[in-house]
N, CA and C of each residue as an Amber inpcrd file, in Angstrom:
protein
   357
 145.9130000 157.4000000 126.1280000 145.3150000 156.4450000 125.1420000
 144.4310000 155.4070000 125.9930000 143.4570000 154.9300000 125.4370000
 142.6020000 153.9630000 126.0900000 143.3800000 152.5750000 126.0020000
 143.3650000 151.8430000 127.2470000 143.9380000 150.4660000 127.1740000
 142.7500000 149.5140000 127.4890000 142.7280000 148.3310000 126.9570000
 141.6020000 147.3780000 127.0330000 142.0940000 146.0550000 127.6130000
 141.3010000 145.6200000 128.6570000 141.6340000 144.1890000 129.0800000
 140.3810000 143.4720000 129.1990000 140.5030000 142.2610000 128.3890000
 139.3540000 141.3740000 128.3850000 139.3380000 140.3180000 129.5410000
 138.2220000 139.7580000 129.9010000 138.2030000 138.7320000 130.9470000
 136.8750000 137.9810000 130.7500000 136.8110000 136.8520000 131.5020000
 135.5400000 136.1580000 131.4290000 135.4990000 134.9150000 130.3640000
 136.5060000 134.7600000 129.8430000 136.6890000 133.4360000 128.9720000
 136.7390000 132.1360000 129.7400000 136.6990000 131.0180000 129.0730000
 136.7770000 129.8160000 129.7740000 136.3110000 128.6820000 128.9990000
 136.0370000 127.5830000 129.6730000 135.5760000 126.3550000 129.0520000
 134.0150000 126.1620000 129.2950000 133.1820000 126.0600000 128.3760000
 131.8110000 125.8630000 128.4970000 131.3450000 124.6490000 127.7490000
 130.2120000 124.0660000 127.9580000 129.6200000 122.9470000 127.2090000
 128.6710000 123.6340000 126.1000000 128.6720000 122.9560000 124.9970000
 127.6740000 123.4210000 124.0620000 126.3220000 123.7100000 124.6130000
 125.6820000 124.8000000 124.1790000 124.3880000 125.1190000 124.7220000
 124.5290000 126.1630000 125.8400000 125.8110000 126.2380000 126.5300000
 125.9950000 127.0890000 127.5380000 126.1180000 128.5640000 127.1880000
 126.3440000 129.3400000 128.3330000 126.5350000 130.6800000 128.2150000
 127.8280000 131.2370000 128.9690000 128.2280000 132.4300000 128.5290000
 129.3670000 133.0190000 129.0950000 129.2420000 134.5440000 128.8070000
 129.7710000 135.3170000 129.8060000 129.7750000 136.8520000 129.5510000
 131.2660000 137.3260000 129.6050000 131.5060000 137.8890000 128.5880000
 132.8920000 138.4940000 128.4400000 132.8720000 140.0120000 128.9340000
 133.8880000 140.4770000 129.5090000 134.0160000 141.8340000 129.9210000
 135.2100000 142.4530000 129.1590000 135.1030000 143.6710000 128.9460000
 136.3170000 144.4580000 128.3400000 136.3140000 145.6590000 129.2070000
 137.3380000 145.8560000 129.9850000 137.4410000 146.8770000 130.8910000
 138.5140000 147.8860000 130.2790000 138.2140000 149.1780000 130.3110000
 138.9570000 150.1600000 129.6180000 139.5620000 151.0910000 130.6600000
 140.7740000 151.6490000 130.4290000 141.3190000 152.7450000 131.2000000
 141.1320000 153.9800000 130.3490000 141.1450000 155.1210000 131.0910000
 141.0880000 156.3320000 130.2040000 139.7260000 157.0070000 130.4970000
 139.6880000 158.3810000 130.5000000 138.5950000 159.0720000 130.7130000
 137.6720000 159.2730000 129.6890000 138.2200000 159.1010000 128.4320000
 137.3470000 159.2680000 127.2950000 136.7180000 158.0830000 126.6530000
 136.6060000 156.9960000 127.3870000 136.1530000 155.6890000 126.9620000
 134.8480000 155.8510000 126.3090000 133.8760000 156.7380000 126.7790000
 132.5810000 156.8920000 126.3590000 132.3040000 157.3240000 125.0170000
 133.3960000 157.8780000 124.4320000 133.2470000 158.5550000 123.0340000
 133.6420000 157.5550000 121.9560000 134.0870000 156.4240000 122.2870000
 134.6390000 155.4860000 121.4430000 133.6690000 154.3600000 120.9740000
 133.6730000 154.1040000 119.7110000 133.0330000 152.9000000 119.1230000
 133.8820000 151.7230000 119.5220000 133.3580000 150.6240000 120.1200000
 134.0200000 149.4550000 120.6360000 133.6050000 148.3420000 119.8170000
 134.6350000 147.5240000 119.3520000 134.3150000 146.4100000 118.5810000
 134.6810000 145.0120000 119.3770000 133.8270000 143.9870000 119.0900000
 134.2520000 142.5260000 119.5520000 134.5920000 141.8130000 118.2290000
 135.7070000 141.0740000 118.4200000 136.2130000 140.1890000 117.3130000
 136.5870000 138.9810000 117.9990000 136.7170000 137.9390000 117.0240000
 137.2340000 136.6610000 117.4870000 138.0560000 136.0180000 116.4220000
 138.9420000 135.2130000 116.9690000 139.9600000 134.4510000 115.9110000
 139.9920000 133.0050000 116.3320000 139.4670000 132.2160000 115.4110000
 139.5930000 130.6750000 115.6590000 140.9120000 130.1710000 115.0900000
 141.3830000 129.0890000 115.5510000 142.6650000 128.5970000 115.0310000
 142.6600000 128.4430000 113.5110000 143.6960000 128.9530000 112.8650000
 143.6960000 128.8330000 111.4030000 142.7810000 129.6620000 110.6380000
 142.1400000 130.5740000 111.2480000 141.1370000 131.4590000 110.4850000
 141.5210000 132.9180000 110.8420000 141.0680000 133.7830000 109.8610000
 141.1930000 135.1280000 110.0550000 140.3650000 135.8390000 111.2220000
 140.7690000 136.8720000 111.7530000 139.9790000 137.5730000 112.8430000
 138.7040000 138.0780000 112.2450000 137.6900000 137.7280000 112.9710000
 136.2080000 137.9190000 112.4250000 135.5920000 138.9950000 113.3660000
 135.0780000 140.0500000 112.7290000 134.2700000 141.0100000 113.4220000
 132.9360000 140.3590000 113.7580000 132.5420000 140.5700000 115.0410000
 131.2760000 140.0210000 115.4020000 130.2800000 141.0750000 116.1210000
 130.7730000 142.1320000 116.5280000 129.8390000 143.1940000 117.1130000
 130.5770000 144.4470000 117.1830000 129.8260000 145.5250000 116.9520000
 130.1550000 146.8540000 117.1700000 129.2410000 147.5890000 118.1300000
 129.7870000 148.3390000 119.2450000 128.8600000 148.9160000 120.1480000
 129.0650000 150.3840000 119.9460000 128.0560000 151.1910000 119.8160000
 128.1960000 152.6830000 119.5580000 128.4560000 153.2730000 120.8720000
 129.1230000 154.5350000 120.9110000 129.4910000 155.2520000 122.0430000
 128.3530000 155.3560000 122.9950000 127.1580000 155.6410000 122.6020000
 126.0600000 155.9280000 123.6280000 125.1270000 154.5730000 123.6790000
 125.6860000 153.4730000 123.1510000 125.0230000 152.2100000 123.1830000
 123.6000000 152.3540000 122.5100000 123.6290000 153.2760000 121.6300000
 122.2440000 153.4530000 120.9920000 121.9850000 152.4450000 119.7390000
 123.1020000 151.8860000 119.2800000 123.1140000 150.9730000 118.1470000
 124.2120000 150.0270000 118.1670000 123.8200000 148.8110000 117.8060000
 124.7640000 147.7320000 117.7880000 124.6920000 146.9080000 116.6120000
 125.8410000 146.5270000 116.0770000 126.0630000 145.7370000 114.8770000
 126.3270000 144.2880000 115.3460000 125.7720000 143.3420000 114.7470000
 126.0460000 141.9020000 115.0350000 126.3540000 141.1360000 113.6800000
 127.2720000 140.2450000 113.5810000 127.4770000 139.4840000 112.4060000
 126.4050000 138.4390000 112.3690000 126.1740000 137.8970000 111.1850000
 125.2190000 136.8180000 111.1180000 125.4830000 135.7080000 111.8950000
 126.7940000 135.3720000 112.0960000 127.2720000 134.1100000 112.8450000
 126.8420000 134.2140000 114.3650000 126.5150000 135.4740000 114.8780000
 126.3120000 135.5400000 116.2500000 125.0200000 136.1400000 116.6020000
 124.3410000 136.7660000 115.6560000 123.1550000 137.4880000 115.7760000
 122.0710000 136.5550000 116.4400000 121.2830000 137.1930000 117.2780000
 120.2140000 136.4660000 118.0400000 120.8730000 135.5160000 119.2230000
 122.0660000 135.3650000 119.2280000 122.7360000 134.5430000 120.3400000
 123.5980000 135.3840000 121.2770000 124.1700000 136.4680000 120.6720000
 125.0870000 137.2180000 121.4600000 124.4090000 138.6650000 121.7160000
 124.7500000 139.2580000 122.7490000 124.2570000 140.6700000 122.9980000
 125.5250000 141.4400000 123.5530000 125.9240000 142.6000000 122.9670000
 126.9290000 143.4280000 123.2950000 126.2150000 144.6940000 123.8600000
 126.7610000 145.1380000 125.0570000 126.3710000 146.3430000 125.6030000
 127.5290000 146.9300000 126.5030000 127.2780000 148.2520000 126.8840000
 128.3070000 148.9300000 127.5870000 127.7710000 149.6100000 128.8480000
 128.6920000 149.8340000 129.7250000 128.3120000 150.5060000 130.9190000
 129.4560000 151.6740000 131.0210000 129.1470000 152.7670000 130.4340000
 130.1510000 153.8380000 130.4020000 130.7170000 154.3590000 131.7470000
 129.6540000 154.2180000 132.7900000 130.1420000 154.7090000 134.0770000
 131.1300000 153.7900000 134.6210000 131.2790000 152.4340000 134.2440000
 132.1990000 151.6190000 134.6750000 133.3240000 151.3220000 133.7000000
 133.2870000 152.0970000 132.5440000 134.3080000 151.9150000 131.5680000
 134.3720000 150.4690000 131.0280000 133.2430000 149.8620000 130.8710000
 133.2560000 148.3610000 130.5440000 132.2590000 148.1190000 129.4300000
 132.7480000 147.2860000 128.5570000 131.7300000 146.7600000 127.5130000
 131.6490000 145.1990000 127.7250000 130.4420000 144.7110000 127.5660000
 130.2260000 143.3410000 127.7820000 129.7770000 142.5790000 126.5150000
 130.1110000 141.2620000 126.5070000 129.5280000 140.5370000 125.4650000
 128.8870000 139.2020000 126.0670000 127.6570000 139.2840000 126.0760000
 126.8840000 138.1510000 126.7040000 126.6150000 137.0750000 125.5770000
 127.0650000 135.8990000 125.8170000 126.9750000 134.8890000 124.7970000
 126.2590000 133.7760000 125.1550000 125.1680000 133.2520000 124.3030000
 124.3660000 132.2220000 124.7610000 124.3110000 131.1620000 123.6450000
 123.8430000 130.0680000 124.0080000 123.4970000 129.0580000 123.0020000
 124.8370000 128.8670000 122.2210000 125.9390000 128.7500000 123.0290000
 127.2950000 128.5520000 122.4480000 127.3750000 127.0770000 121.6970000
 128.1340000 127.1470000 120.6060000 128.3940000 125.9190000 119.9130000
 129.9700000 125.8750000 119.7040000 130.4380000 124.6010000 119.2640000
 131.8690000 124.4850000 119.1210000 132.3610000 125.4240000 118.0760000
 131.7220000 125.8360000 117.1280000 132.2440000 126.8780000 116.1690000
 132.4550000 128.2510000 116.8060000 132.0570000 128.4030000 117.9980000
 132.2430000 129.7330000 118.6770000 133.7150000 129.6770000 119.3980000
 134.3110000 128.5000000 119.4430000 135.6700000 128.4190000 120.0120000
 136.5780000 129.3050000 119.3770000 137.2540000 130.2350000 120.1290000
 138.1010000 131.1650000 119.5240000 138.7190000 131.9750000 120.6260000
 139.7190000 132.8360000 120.2990000 140.1550000 133.8600000 121.1620000
 139.2930000 135.0840000 120.8240000 138.6760000 135.6980000 121.8540000
 137.7780000 136.8570000 121.7170000 138.5200000 138.1850000 122.0940000
 138.5510000 139.1660000 121.2270000 139.1200000 140.3470000 121.5080000
 138.1860000 141.5710000 121.5220000 138.3980000 142.6320000 122.3170000
 137.7110000 143.7850000 122.0960000 138.7770000 144.6940000 121.5140000
 138.2330000 145.8250000 120.9320000 139.0720000 146.8230000 120.4120000
 138.3980000 148.2410000 120.3920000 139.2520000 149.1990000 120.5200000
 138.8590000 150.6360000 120.1840000 138.7380000 150.7840000 118.6720000
 137.6370000 150.8840000 118.2810000 137.3600000 150.8120000 116.8100000
 136.7270000 149.6600000 116.4300000 136.1500000 149.5910000 115.1700000
 135.5440000 148.4060000 114.7310000 135.7650000 148.1500000 113.3220000
 136.8840000 148.5070000 112.7940000 137.1910000 148.4260000 111.4030000
 137.5790000 146.9430000 111.1240000 137.2830000 146.5420000 109.9700000
 137.6340000 145.1780000 109.5430000 139.2170000 145.1460000 109.1010000
 139.6720000 146.3660000 108.8660000 141.0680000 146.5920000 108.8060000
 141.7120000 146.4870000 110.2680000 142.3210000 145.2930000 110.5130000
 142.8040000 145.1340000 111.9650000 143.8040000 146.2070000 112.3700000
 144.5450000 146.6350000 111.4960000 145.5510000 147.6350000 111.9210000
 145.0030000 148.9900000 112.2490000 143.7030000 149.2330000 112.0050000
 143.0820000 150.4250000 112.2940000 142.6420000 150.4660000 113.7110000
 142.4770000 149.3690000 114.4660000 142.0400000 149.2580000 115.7780000
 143.0780000 149.1720000 116.7850000 142.6200000 149.4520000 118.0840000
 143.5730000 149.3000000 119.2700000 143.0330000 148.1890000 119.9730000
 143.8820000 147.1240000 120.1920000 143.3890000 145.7670000 120.7480000
 143.7330000 145.5630000 122.2130000 142.7760000 144.7970000 122.8710000
 143.2110000 144.1950000 124.0840000 143.8620000 142.9070000 123.8270000
 144.1820000 142.1380000 124.9370000 145.0710000 141.0580000 124.7860000
 144.2590000 139.6950000 124.3530000 143.0090000 139.7000000 124.5300000
 142.2390000 138.5920000 124.1380000 141.9770000 137.7730000 125.3740000
 140.8090000 136.8840000 125.2540000 140.4630000 135.9060000 126.1870000
 140.0030000 134.6110000 125.3880000 140.4000000 133.4770000 125.8550000
 140.0220000 132.2750000 125.2320000 138.6510000 131.7730000 125.6440000
 137.9000000 131.4270000 124.5680000 136.5710000 130.6350000 124.9660000
 136.6870000 129.3530000 124.2470000 136.3970000 128.3350000 124.8370000
 136.5070000 126.9870000 124.3710000 135.0820000 126.3300000 124.6650000
 134.4150000 125.8830000 123.6220000 133.1020000 125.1730000 123.7130000
 133.1900000 123.7840000 123.3900000 132.8820000 123.0350000 124.4190000
 133.0770000 121.4880000 124.1320000 131.7070000 120.8820000 123.8150000
 131.7910000 119.8590000 123.0360000 130.5880000 119.1970000 122.5590000
 130.0860000 118.1090000 123.5870000
């Protein structure tokens, strides 16, 4: 089974940028659709991006479109989420997942990484 580990979170000022990484174990990583989600305190987990296996098509939610870019490097078994123009509403725990279903039980999750944006 593919296991995922996120990294790259931290504290950033509004308007700043961060790049999250999602490193995967397993030889078949390249065949999987990978999702990026986030969960803010008191809110439901939100799907923000889905990256196709060949990186040929990427979905973005309206809340992050034009500010976030998701891409993958299958040779490194890693998916990235480049975040720019961050605002305080982006503060959340960010997760990557094998799968991109809005049914959270259908995906296989990493442990998450905290992103905090200060004003």
